[in-house]
C-alpha positions in Angstrom: -117.5 112.0 -46.4 -115.0 109.8 -48.2 -113.0 107.1 -46.4 -109.7 108.8 -47.2 -110.9 112.1 -45.9 -112.2 110.6 -42.7 -109.0 108.6 -42.2 -107.0 111.8 -42.4 -109.3 113.5 -39.9 -109.0 110.6 -37.5 -105.2 110.6 -37.7 -105.1 114.4 -37.1 -107.5 114.3 -34.2 -105.6 111.4 -32.6 -102.4 113.5 -32.8 -104.2 116.4 -31.3 -105.5 114.4 -28.4 -102.0 113.2 -27.6 -100.5 116.7 -27.5 -102.1 119.1 -25.0 -99.8 121.9 -26.0 -101.2 121.9 -29.6 -99.7 121.3 -33.0 -99.8 123.3 -36.2 -102.2 122.1 -38.8 -99.5 121.5 -41.4 -95.9 121.2 -40.2 -92.5 120.9 -41.7 -90.0 118.0 -41.8 -88.5 118.9 -38.4 -91.9 119.8 -36.8 -94.7 117.7 -38.3 -98.3 119.0 -38.0 -101.7 117.3 -37.6 -102.3 116.9 -41.3 -100.1 116.4 -44.3 -99.6 119.4 -46.6 -101.6 117.9 -49.4 -104.9 118.8 -51.0 -106.6 116.0 -49.0 -104.8 117.0 -45.8 -105.8 120.6 -46.1 -109.4 119.6 -46.7 -109.3 117.3 -43.7 -108.0 120.2 -41.6 -110.7 122.5 -42.9 -113.5 119.9 -42.1 -112.2 119.5 -38.5 -112.1 123.2 -37.9 -115.5 123.8 -39.4 -117.0 121.0 -37.3 -115.4 122.5 -34.1 -113.3 119.4 -33.7 -110.2 121.6 -33.3 -109.5 124.9 -31.8 -106.5 127.3 -31.4 -104.7 126.6 -28.1 -101.4 128.5 -28.6 -99.1 130.3 -31.0 -95.6 129.2 -32.2 -93.2 131.8 -33.6 -91.0 130.7 -36.5 -88.8 133.5 -37.6 -91.0 136.4 -38.3 -94.1 134.3 -38.7 -96.7 133.3 -36.0 -98.2 129.8 -36.4 -101.4 128.8 -34.7 -101.3 125.6 -32.6 -104.5 123.5 -32.6 -105.8 121.2 -29.9 -108.8 118.8 -29.8 -112.1 120.0 -28.4 -114.7 118.0 -26.5 -116.7 117.7 -29.7 -113.6 116.4 -31.5 -112.9 113.9 -28.8 -116.5 112.6 -28.9 -116.3 112.3 -32.7 -112.9 110.5 -32.5 -114.1 107.9 -30.0 -117.2 107.3 -32.0 -115.2 106.4 -35.1 -112.3 104.4 -33.7 -111.6 101.9 -30.9 -110.3 103.7 -27.8 -107.3 101.4 -27.7 -105.1 103.1 -30.4 -105.9 106.5 -28.9 -104.9 105.3 -25.4 -101.8 103.7 -26.8 -100.8 107.1 -28.4 -101.5 108.8 -25.1 -99.4 106.3 -23.2 -96.5 106.9 -25.7 -96.7 110.6 -25.2 -96.9 110.3 -21.4 -93.8 108.1 -21.3 -92.0 110.5 -23.6 -92.9 113.5 -21.4 -91.9 111.5 -18.4 -88.4 111.1 -19.8 -88.3 114.8 -20.5 -89.3 115.5 -16.9 -86.6 113.2 -15.6 -84.0 115.1 -17.7 -85.3 118.4 -16.5 -85.2 117.2 -12.9 -81.6 115.9 -13.3 -80.5 119.2 -14.9 -82.1 121.1 -12.0 -80.3 118.9 -9.4 -77.0 119.4 -11.2 -77.7 123.2 -11.3 -78.5 123.1 -7.6 -75.3 121.2 -6.8 -73.3 123.7 -8.8 -75.0 126.6 -7.1 -74.3 125.0 -3.7 -70.6 124.6 -4.6 -70.5 128.2 -5.7 -72.1 129.4 -2.5 -69.4 127.4 -0.5 -66.6 128.9 -2.6 -68.0 132.4 -2.0 -68.3 131.8 1.7 -64.7 130.6 1.9 -63.5 133.5 0.0 -65.4 136.0 2.2 -64.0 134.2 5.3 -60.5 134.5 4.0 -60.9 138.2 3.1 -62.4 138.9 6.6 -59.5 137.0 8.2 -56.9 139.1 6.4 -55.4 141.9 8.5 -56.4 145.5 7.6 -53.8 147.4 5.5 -51.1 148.7 7.7 -50.8 152.5 7.5 -47.4 154.0 6.8 -45.3 154.9 9.7 -41.8 156.2 9.8 -40.5 153.7 12.4 -37.4 151.4 12.0 -39.6 148.5 10.8 -40.3 150.2 7.5 -36.7 151.2 7.1 -35.4 147.7 7.9 -37.7 146.1 5.4 -36.5 148.5 2.6 -32.8 147.8 3.6 -33.4 144.0 3.5 -35.0 144.3 0.0 -32.0 146.3 -1.2 -29.6 143.8 0.2 -31.4 141.0 -1.6 -31.4 143.0 -4.8 -27.7 143.6 -4.5 -27.0 139.9 -3.9 -29.0 138.8 -7.0 -28.0 141.8 -9.2 -24.5 143.0 -8.1 -24.0 145.2 -11.1 -27.5 146.9 -11.0 -28.9 149.5 -8.7 -32.6 149.1 -7.7 -34.9 151.4 -9.6 -37.1 153.4 -7.4 -40.4 152.2 -9.0 -39.4 148.6 -8.1 -38.6 149.7 -4.6 -41.9 151.5 -4.2 -43.8 148.6 -5.5 -42.2 146.3 -2.9 -42.9 148.9 -0.2 -46.6 149.0 -1.2 -46.8 145.2 -0.8 -45.5 145.5 2.7 -47.4 148.7 3.6 -50.5 149.0 1.3 -51.3 152.5 2.8 -47.9 153.9 1.8 -48.2 157.0 -0.5 -45.5 158.1 -3.0 -44.8 161.2 -0.9 -44.3 159.1 2.2 -42.0 156.7 0.3 -39.9 159.7 -0.8 -39.7 161.0 2.7 -38.6 157.6 4.0 -35.9 157.4 1.3 -34.6 160.8 2.2 -34.3 159.8 5.8 -32.4 156.6 4.9 -30.2 158.7 2.7 -29.6 161.3 5.3 -28.8 158.6 7.9 -26.2 157.2 5.6 -27.9 153.9 5.1 -28.6 154.1 1.4 -27.2 155.7 -1.7 -29.6 157.4 -4.1 -28.1 157.3 -7.6 -29.0 159.7 -10.4 -30.7 159.2 -13.7 -28.0 159.8 -16.3 -30.0 159.9 -19.5 -32.4 162.5 -20.9 -35.1 163.3 -18.4 -37.8 162.7 -20.9 -36.7 159.1 -21.1 -37.3 158.3 -17.4 -39.7 155.3 -17.5 -41.7 156.3 -14.4 -40.9 160.0 -13.6 -43.3 160.2 -10.7 -41.0 157.8 -8.7 -37.9 159.9 -9.4 -36.6 161.9 -6.4 -34.8 165.2 -6.4 -31.7 165.1 -4.2 -29.8 168.3 -4.3 -29.4 169.1 -8.0 -29.7 165.6 -9.1 -32.7 163.5 -10.1 -32.3 160.2 -8.2 -33.9 157.1 -9.8 -31.9 154.2 -8.3 -31.1 153.1 -4.8 -28.6 150.8 -3.1 -27.5 150.0 0.4 -24.4 151.9 1.5 -22.8 148.9 3.1 -23.4 146.7 0.0 -22.3 149.3 -2.6 -18.7 148.7 -3.6 -18.5 152.2 -5.1 -18.8 153.8 -1.6 -19.6 157.2 -3.0 -22.7 159.2 -2.2 -24.9 161.0 -4.8 
């Protein structure tokens, strides 16, 4: 066995001893293997496998290819230690152990950060659930004066900020649903009719083509007119019912 061939075998076996997960026989620039991809390197790899110095310990997938990973055997370890001083082998092992130790520290730090993030998320979820549980249940619709007074206050505020505009019924219904989440559109219409009949609000008609009503479901039939706007009677300067 030539000196060059034996030197390549020793180098490859030293790398194999330092990597328990295994390495490919011949690697690439980014992932070096145990032996160089030369004629001599391939011969050294062949000799190590034939002598049972190396064995397959895993498989690495690269794209669509599966690459065998080789590790050193007991026979290979005995051969290596019989040819070289244990010191360089131990130095290589120490280097690998230190490198793996740094990797473990990074993994532990990442795990702690993940745990802290998870704990913060748990706290956020707990606070959110507590807030949701503390919220009062939706108030079902009732036809009492409280509902009427709230609608009247909203119309008064609307008239103050938009003196030349009547409040569209979709806007009024949206506000009513914020106050009374259980309110249905039919109940909303019934309440408006009562306010209209009591002389507290005006219901103004839609004057354009019916097919242009932006939200026809909210429109309300009053007599022969299709009402789409509302205003408080005491705030409306026109003082004329629909």
